[in-house]
C-alpha positions in Angstrom: -60.3 55.5 -9.1 -63.6 56.2 -7.5 -63.9 55.3 -3.9 -66.9 53.4 -2.4 -69.1 55.8 -0.4 -69.2 55.2 3.3 -72.6 54.5 4.9 -72.4 55.4 8.6 -70.1 58.4 9.2 -70.8 58.6 13.0 -69.2 55.3 14.0 -65.6 54.6 13.3 -64.0 51.1 13.4 -60.5 50.6 14.8 -59.1 47.3 13.3 -56.3 46.0 15.6 -53.7 43.5 14.5 -51.6 41.6 17.1 -47.9 40.9 17.4 -46.3 37.5 16.8 -48.0 34.9 19.0 -50.7 37.4 19.9 -54.5 37.0 19.5 -57.4 39.3 19.5 -57.7 39.1 23.3 -54.6 41.3 23.8 -56.8 44.3 22.8 -59.7 43.4 25.1 -59.1 46.0 27.8 -58.9 48.8 25.2 -62.7 48.8 24.9 -63.2 50.5 28.2 -60.7 53.3 27.3 -61.8 54.0 23.7 -64.3 56.8 23.0 -67.8 55.5 22.5 -67.7 56.7 18.9 -64.9 54.3 18.1 -65.8 50.6 17.7 -62.9 48.3 18.7 -62.4 45.5 16.1 -59.5 43.2 17.3 -58.7 40.8 14.5 -58.1 37.1 15.1 -55.5 35.6 12.9 -55.6 32.0 11.7 -54.4 29.3 14.2 -55.6 30.9 17.4 -58.7 31.8 19.3 -61.9 31.0 17.4 -59.7 30.2 14.4 -57.4 27.7 16.2 -58.3 24.9 13.7 -57.3 26.9 10.7 -53.8 26.3 9.1 -51.0 28.7 9.8 -49.9 31.2 7.2 -47.1 30.5 4.8 -46.0 34.2 4.6 -47.1 37.7 5.6 -48.8 38.2 2.2 -51.1 35.3 2.8 -52.0 36.7 6.2 -52.7 40.0 4.7 -54.9 38.5 1.9 -56.8 36.4 4.5 -57.5 39.4 6.7 -58.6 41.5 3.8 -61.2 39.0 2.8 -62.4 38.6 6.4 -63.0 42.4 6.9 -63.9 43.4 3.3 -67.6 43.9 4.0 -66.9 46.0 7.1 -64.6 48.3 5.1 -67.6 49.3 3.0 -69.9 49.9 5.9 -68.1 52.6 8.0 -65.0 54.8 8.2 -62.1 53.0 9.8 -58.5 53.1 11.0 -55.8 50.4 11.4 -53.6 49.7 14.5 -50.8 47.1 14.3 -48.1 46.1 16.8 -44.9 44.5 15.5 -46.0 41.8 13.0 -49.4 43.4 13.1 -47.8 46.7 12.0 -46.5 45.0 8.9 -50.0 43.5 8.2 -51.6 46.9 8.7 -49.1 48.6 6.3 -49.6 45.9 3.6 -53.3 46.1 4.0 -53.3 49.8 3.5 -51.4 49.4 0.3 -53.7 46.6 -0.9 -56.7 48.8 -0.3 -55.1 51.6 -2.1 -55.3 49.5 -5.3 -59.1 48.9 -4.9 -62.2 51.0 -5.1 -62.6 50.8 -1.3 -62.5 53.9 0.9 -59.0 54.1 2.5 -58.4 54.0 6.2 -58.7 57.4 7.9 -55.5 56.9 9.9 -52.7 54.4 10.4 -51.2 53.5 13.8 -48.0 51.5 13.9 -46.4 50.2 17.1 -43.2 48.3 18.0 -41.9 48.1 14.5 -39.3 50.0 12.4 -39.9 51.5 9.0 -40.5 48.7 6.5 -37.8 49.6 4.1 -35.0 49.8 6.6 -33.1 46.4 6.8 -30.5 45.5 9.4 -27.9 42.9 8.9 -27.5 42.3 12.6 -31.2 41.7 13.3 -31.9 38.4 15.1 -33.7 35.7 13.2 -35.7 34.1 16.0 -37.4 31.5 13.7 -34.1 30.0 12.8 -33.1 29.2 16.4 -33.5 25.8 18.0 -36.4 25.5 20.4 -34.3 26.1 23.5 -32.6 29.2 22.3 -35.9 30.4 20.8 -37.7 30.1 24.2 -34.9 31.9 26.0 -35.0 34.8 23.5 -38.7 35.1 23.6 -38.7 35.2 27.4 -36.1 38.0 27.2 -38.3 40.0 24.8 -41.0 40.2 27.4 -44.6 39.5 26.0 -44.8 35.8 27.1 -44.7 35.0 30.8 -41.7 32.6 31.6 -44.0 30.3 33.5 -45.9 29.6 30.3 -43.0 27.5 29.1 -43.3 25.2 32.1 -46.6 23.7 30.8 -45.8 21.1 28.1 -49.4 20.8 26.9 -49.6 24.5 26.2 -46.1 24.6 24.7 -47.0 21.9 22.2 -49.8 24.0 20.8 -48.3 27.5 21.2 -44.6 27.0 20.2 -45.3 26.1 16.5 -47.7 29.1 16.2 -45.2 31.5 17.8 -42.3 30.3 15.7 -44.3 30.5 12.5 -45.4 34.1 13.3 -41.8 35.0 13.8 -41.0 33.4 10.5 -43.6 35.2 8.4 -42.6 38.5 10.1 -38.8 38.0 9.7 -38.9 36.8 6.1 -40.9 39.9 5.0 -38.7 42.1 2.8 -39.8 45.5 1.5 -40.0 45.4 -2.3 -38.9 48.1 -4.7 -39.1 51.9 -4.1 -41.1 53.4 -1.3 -44.7 54.0 -2.4 -45.9 56.6 0.1 -49.5 56.3 1.3 -51.7 59.4 1.7 -52.9 58.7 5.2 -51.5 60.5 8.3 -49.6 58.0 10.5 -48.9 57.7 14.2 -46.0 55.6 15.4 -45.7 54.2 18.9 -42.2 52.9 20.1 -40.6 51.6 23.2 -37.5 53.5 24.4 -35.7 50.3 25.2 -36.8 48.4 22.1 -34.0 47.1 19.8 -34.6 49.6 17.0 -32.1 51.9 15.4 -32.7 55.7 15.0 -33.1 55.1 11.3 -35.7 52.4 11.8 -37.7 54.7 14.1 -37.3 57.9 12.1 -37.9 56.8 8.6 -41.6 55.9 8.9 -42.2 59.5 7.7 -41.1 58.4 4.2 -44.1 56.1 3.9 -46.7 58.9 3.9 -47.4 62.1 2.0 -49.3 63.3 5.1 -48.0 63.8 8.6 -46.2 61.2 10.7 -46.1 61.7 14.5 -44.0 59.5 16.8 -44.5 58.8 20.5 -42.0 57.1 22.7 -42.9 55.1 25.8 -40.9 53.7 28.7 -40.2 50.0 28.2 -39.1 47.6 25.5 -40.9 45.8 22.7 -44.0 45.1 24.7 -44.6 48.6 26.1 -48.1 48.1 24.6 -49.3 46.2 27.7 -48.2 48.9 30.2 -49.3 52.0 28.3 -53.0 51.2 27.4 -54.4 54.4 28.8 -51.7 56.6 27.1 -52.0 54.9 23.8 -55.8 54.8 23.6 -55.9 58.5 24.7 -53.7 59.4 21.6 -55.9 57.2 19.4 -59.1 58.9 20.8 -57.8 62.4 20.2 -56.5 61.6 16.8 -59.6 59.8 15.4 -62.2 62.1 17.0 -60.4 65.2 15.6 -60.2 63.6 12.1 -63.8 62.4 12.1 -65.1 65.8 13.3 -63.1 67.6 10.6 -64.4 65.2 7.9 -68.0 65.6 9.0 -67.6 69.4 9.1 -66.2 69.4 5.6 -69.1 67.2 4.4 -71.6 69.7 6.0 -70.0 72.6 4.1 -70.2 70.7 0.8 -73.8 69.5 1.3 
């Protein structure tokens, strides 16, 4: 299948997809740490931020389709990469597969954080979305990500709790279908040392690519993302700049 030619090879977009309950704002401080050649594109999902009036997704596939249509034009305009944390990692992975079946240029690199390999299922994994509201709130507080004091504001809780629970639902009801169809892109995986993931979940991301898969571990649990901004963006910078320089050098040789 012929791929659509890229227009601007000097600017690379980094599309970032948030975790359950997260919005585009969680990536705001990344801008000051990313190399100027990388354009930060934090993605706002339906039901939050500027899209707060839009209905919540029924499943992760609906979320993936929605995002695909929102960013389609941008995927034609410049080279790009995906970063997703937790629920966002599932979306980034499904998007990469969706794009693989189109004429669009594929992402240059895939970054997955806070999520085990898609095909590895655990029978003991908690199903947060099935909990009653009180147990759900306690478990979410234990996870980290959401400040405990947030749950002391009923007016915020009324808006946020349905969104958060729905995000957990669409993430937790996702099941990998069929055999692994490895992607061609190189992958980088970021994980928290204290996150509730098995060695198998952490190590089997490599089965999802025919390229390279590098894994980086950070101190902390599921939301290490917030404490490791500089380290994470440094790895992203080095990875994408090296890849873009190599791609441009190859094009110069072929021109």
